[in-house]
C-alpha positions in Angstrom: -60.3 1.3 -17.5 -56.7 1.0 -18.1 -55.6 2.0 -14.7 -53.4 -0.7 -13.2 -53.8 -0.5 -9.3 -50.8 -3.1 -9.3 -48.3 -1.1 -11.3 -46.1 -2.5 -14.0 -44.2 -5.9 -14.3 -41.6 -5.6 -11.9 -39.5 -8.2 -14.0 -39.7 -6.2 -17.0 -36.8 -4.4 -18.2 -33.0 -5.0 -16.8 -34.2 -5.7 -13.1 -31.2 -7.7 -12.0 -28.7 -4.9 -12.6 -30.7 -2.1 -10.5 -28.8 -1.1 -7.6 -26.0 -3.1 -8.5 -22.8 -1.0 -8.3 -20.7 -1.2 -11.6 -17.2 -2.7 -11.0 -14.4 -0.4 -12.8 -12.3 -2.7 -15.2 -8.5 -1.9 -15.2 -6.1 -3.4 -17.7 -3.6 -6.0 -16.2 -0.2 -4.8 -15.9 3.0 -6.7 -14.8 3.7 -6.1 -10.9 0.8 -4.2 -9.8 -0.4 -5.5 -6.5 -3.6 -7.4 -6.3 -5.4 -8.6 -3.8 -8.3 -11.4 -3.7 -10.9 -10.7 -1.5 -12.0 -13.9 -0.8 -8.8 -15.6 0.5 -7.0 -12.1 1.5 -3.9 -13.3 -0.6 -2.1 -10.3 -1.8 0.8 -10.1 -4.3 2.3 -8.6 -7.4 1.4 -9.8 -10.8 4.1 -12.1 -12.3 2.2 -14.3 -15.0 -1.0 -14.3 -17.0 -1.3 -17.9 -18.3 -4.1 -20.6 -19.4 -6.8 -17.9 -18.1 -5.0 -17.5 -14.7 -3.4 -14.3 -13.2 -0.4 -15.4 -11.1 0.4 -13.4 -7.7 3.6 -13.5 -6.2 3.6 -12.3 -2.5 6.5 -10.8 -0.5 7.8 -14.0 0.6 8.3 -15.0 -3.4 5.3 -17.4 -2.8 3.2 -17.9 -5.9 -0.7 -18.5 -6.2 -2.7 -18.3 -9.3 -6.4 -16.7 -9.4 -9.1 -16.9 -12.4 -8.3 -14.0 -14.7 -12.2 -13.3 -14.8 -12.4 -12.8 -11.1 -12.7 -9.8 -8.9 -9.8 -8.3 -7.1 -8.9 -5.3 -4.6 -6.6 -2.7 -6.3 -5.7 -0.1 -3.9 -8.6 -0.8 -1.9 -11.0 -0.8 -4.8 -12.8 -3.7 -6.2 -11.8 -4.1 -9.8 -12.2 -6.6 -12.9 -9.2 -7.3 -14.8 -9.0 -6.5 -18.6 -6.5 -7.7 -21.4 -2.9 -6.2 -20.7 -1.6 -3.5 -23.1 1.8 -5.1 -22.8 3.2 -9.0 -22.3 3.0 -10.0 -18.8 5.2 -13.0 -17.8 8.5 -13.6 -15.8 11.5 -12.1 -17.5 13.5 -11.8 -14.3 15.6 -14.5 -12.3 13.4 -16.6 -9.8 12.4 -14.9 -6.7 12.7 -11.6 -8.4 9.8 -9.5 -9.1 9.5 -8.5 -12.4 10.0 -4.8 -13.1 7.3 -2.6 -14.5 6.8 0.8 -16.1 7.1 3.4 -13.5 3.3 4.2 -13.9 2.1 0.6 -12.9 -0.3 0.3 -10.3 1.9 -1.2 -7.7 3.8 2.0 -7.6 2.0 4.5 -9.7 2.9 8.4 -8.9 -0.5 9.2 -7.5 -3.2 9.5 -4.7 -5.2 6.3 -3.7 -8.6 6.5 -4.6 -11.3 8.0 -2.7 -13.7 5.6 -1.5 -17.5 6.2 0.0 -18.4 4.5 3.1 -22.2 3.6 4.1 -21.4 5.1 7.5 -20.8 8.3 6.3 -24.0 8.6 4.1 -22.3 7.6 0.9 -19.8 10.5 0.9 -16.5 10.2 -0.5 -13.2 9.9 1.8 -9.8 10.1 0.6 -7.1 8.0 1.7 -6.0 10.2 4.6 -9.4 10.2 6.0 -10.9 13.5 5.2 -14.0 14.0 3.3 -13.3 14.4 -0.4 -14.4 17.4 -2.4 -16.1 16.7 -5.3 -16.2 18.3 -8.4 -13.2 20.6 -7.9 -10.4 21.5 -9.6 -7.0 21.6 -8.1 -5.9 24.9 -6.6 -3.3 27.0 -8.2 -0.1 26.1 -6.1 0.3 28.1 -2.9 3.8 29.9 -2.6 4.4 27.9 0.5 5.9 24.4 0.1 6.1 21.0 1.9 9.8 19.6 1.9 10.5 16.0 2.3 14.0 14.1 2.5 13.6 11.9 -0.7 11.5 10.3 -3.4 9.9 7.7 -1.1 9.1 10.0 1.6 7.3 12.1 -1.4 5.6 9.0 -2.9 3.8 8.1 0.3 2.5 11.7 1.0 1.3 11.6 -2.2 -0.5 8.2 -2.0 -2.2 9.0 1.3 -2.7 13.0 0.9 -2.4 13.9 -2.4 -6.1 14.5 -2.8 -5.9 16.8 -0.1 -2.8 18.8 -1.1 -4.1 19.4 -4.6 -7.4 20.8 -2.9 -5.4 23.0 -0.5 -2.9 23.9 -3.7 0.1 22.6 -1.5 3.2 21.3 -3.7 5.6 18.7 -2.2 9.2 19.0 -3.0 12.4 16.4 -2.4 15.3 17.9 -0.7 17.4 14.7 -1.5 18.9 14.6 2.2 18.3 16.7 5.3 22.1 17.9 4.8 20.7 20.1 1.6 18.0 21.7 3.7 20.2 25.0 4.8 21.1 25.7 1.3 17.7 25.0 -0.1 16.3 27.5 2.5 18.6 30.2 1.4 17.5 29.7 -1.9 13.9 29.6 -1.1 14.0 32.4 1.1 10.7 32.1 3.3 8.5 34.6 4.7 5.4 35.0 6.5 3.6 34.6 3.2 5.9 31.6 1.7 6.1 29.3 4.5 8.2 25.8 4.6 7.0 22.8 6.2 10.1 19.9 6.6 9.4 16.5 7.2 12.4 14.7 8.5 13.0 10.9 8.8 15.1 9.7 12.3 14.2 12.9 14.2 15.3 11.6 17.8 17.4 13.2 20.2 21.4 13.3 19.3 20.8 12.2 15.7 22.3 14.0 12.8 19.0 14.8 11.9 17.7 16.7 15.0 21.2 18.8 14.9 20.2 19.8 11.5 16.9 20.6 12.2 17.7 22.7 15.4 20.3 24.8 13.7 17.1 25.7 11.1 15.0 26.4 13.7 17.5 28.7 15.3 18.6 30.3 11.8 17.4 33.5 9.9 14.6 31.4 8.5 13.7 30.0 11.6 10.4 32.3 12.2 8.7 30.8 8.7 10.0 27.3 8.9 8.6 24.4 10.8 10.8 21.1 11.0 9.1 17.8 12.2 10.0 14.5 12.0 9.1 11.0 13.0 11.4 8.4 14.9 11.8 5.7 12.2 15.3 4.9 10.5 13.5 5.5 7.2 10.1 6.2 6.0 9.6 2.6 4.9 9.2 1.7 8.8 6.3 4.1 8.8 4.0 1.6 7.1 2.7 -1.0 9.8 4.6 -4.1 9.8 1.4 -5.9 9.4 0.7 -4.9 6.0 3.5 -7.1 4.9 2.7 -10.1 7.4 5.5 -8.9 10.1 4.7 -8.6 13.7 7.5 -5.8 13.8 10.1 -4.5 11.5 13.4 -6.4 12.1 16.2 -4.8 13.7 19.1 -4.4 11.2 22.8 -4.2 12.2 24.2 -0.9 12.1 27.1 -2.6 9.7 24.5 -3.2 6.8 22.7 -0.6 5.2 19.3 -0.4 6.4 17.3 -0.8 3.3 19.5 -3.5 1.8 19.0 -5.5 5.4 15.3 -5.1 5.2 15.2 -6.5 1.8 17.7 -9.4 2.7 15.5 -10.1 5.9 12.2 -10.6 3.6 14.0 -12.7 1.1 14.1 -10.1 -1.5 16.7 -9.3 -3.8 19.2 -6.3 -2.6 21.8 -6.4 -5.1 21.0 -3.0 -6.9 19.7 0.2 -6.5 16.9 -1.1 -8.9 16.2 -4.2 -6.4 15.5 -1.5 -3.7 13.4 0.9 -5.8 11.2 -2.5 -6.5 10.7 -3.5 -2.7 9.8 0.2 -2.0 7.1 -0.1 -4.6 5.8 -3.5 -3.1 5.7 -1.9 0.3 3.9 1.4 -1.2 1.5 -1.0 -3.0 0.4 -2.3 0.5 -0.7 1.3 1.9 -4.5 1.8 1.1 -5.3 4.6 3.7 -3.7 6.4 6.6 -4.8 3.5 8.6 -1.9 1.5 7.4 0.3 3.8 8.8 2.1 4.8 12.0 0.5 7.5 14.0 4.0 9.0 14.6 4.0 9.9 10.7 0.3 10.7 10.5 0.3 13.5 13.3 3.2 15.0 11.8 2.1 15.4 8.1 -1.1 16.5 9.4 0.8 19.2 11.3 3.0 20.6 8.5 -0.3 20.9 6.0 -2.0 23.0 8.6 1.5 25.2 9.1 1.8 25.9 5.2 -2.0 26.5 4.6 -2.6 28.7 7.7 -3.6 32.1 6.8 -0.9 34.7 7.0 
């Protein structure tokens, strides 16, 4: 008899790798924001030297970790591959080195979906929705979501981008709420071409609230929804704890708000490029909807429902 009642050798073959999830390798890039899962230290890549990758946190402090270790990149556990471009300090001390627009620290794209054991292994997007797998993005709907500026658009894309592509919703920048009336005149909303608008600092008595009220009372009001959050800027919708703060600092009205924030955090703030780099560092700390304040979350979900509602 050649029947083996005890089965084959359980140690034969590649038994060590069975059931082990493979960790994706990504090329190292300057300014990509990584987190060491063992210590929780997070920072932007500023140097690769002697087999160690150096990370600079939001306070300008640096710490080195073995290049061959594992890191969290936008919530995903990864290993690092050799960089495709030189990595090193080319900026002044205390200034985060600038990287390409598509770097991981500020990549204009949605955060990756993550599987959770509590959901039976199903993928969830950064917004908390169940991901629709193996489905191509839909052709864009005629309706639109409009936001005030680039930073608003990048934040919406990072958290809700996967959902918006499934629904076929396009997000456009207004370059300021002052332009809303002119944009609507050109777009000419209808029941089938709705416009949802997200406005910063929409509080009673503000300039933004006056613009919003005028639009809602105007000729396009029936097919337009203007909502907003109370924050001075969309930066403030990121929970301060993600930056190691108990609360966002109060900036005197005599100081431009974003510049004041950078100065408070000890970041360069002399040029517009400094402000852009600061935002990428903040955006790099956003992994899922849980890193945002509920005052923003509810408003974005409301806009998505409005522009996708059947006519």
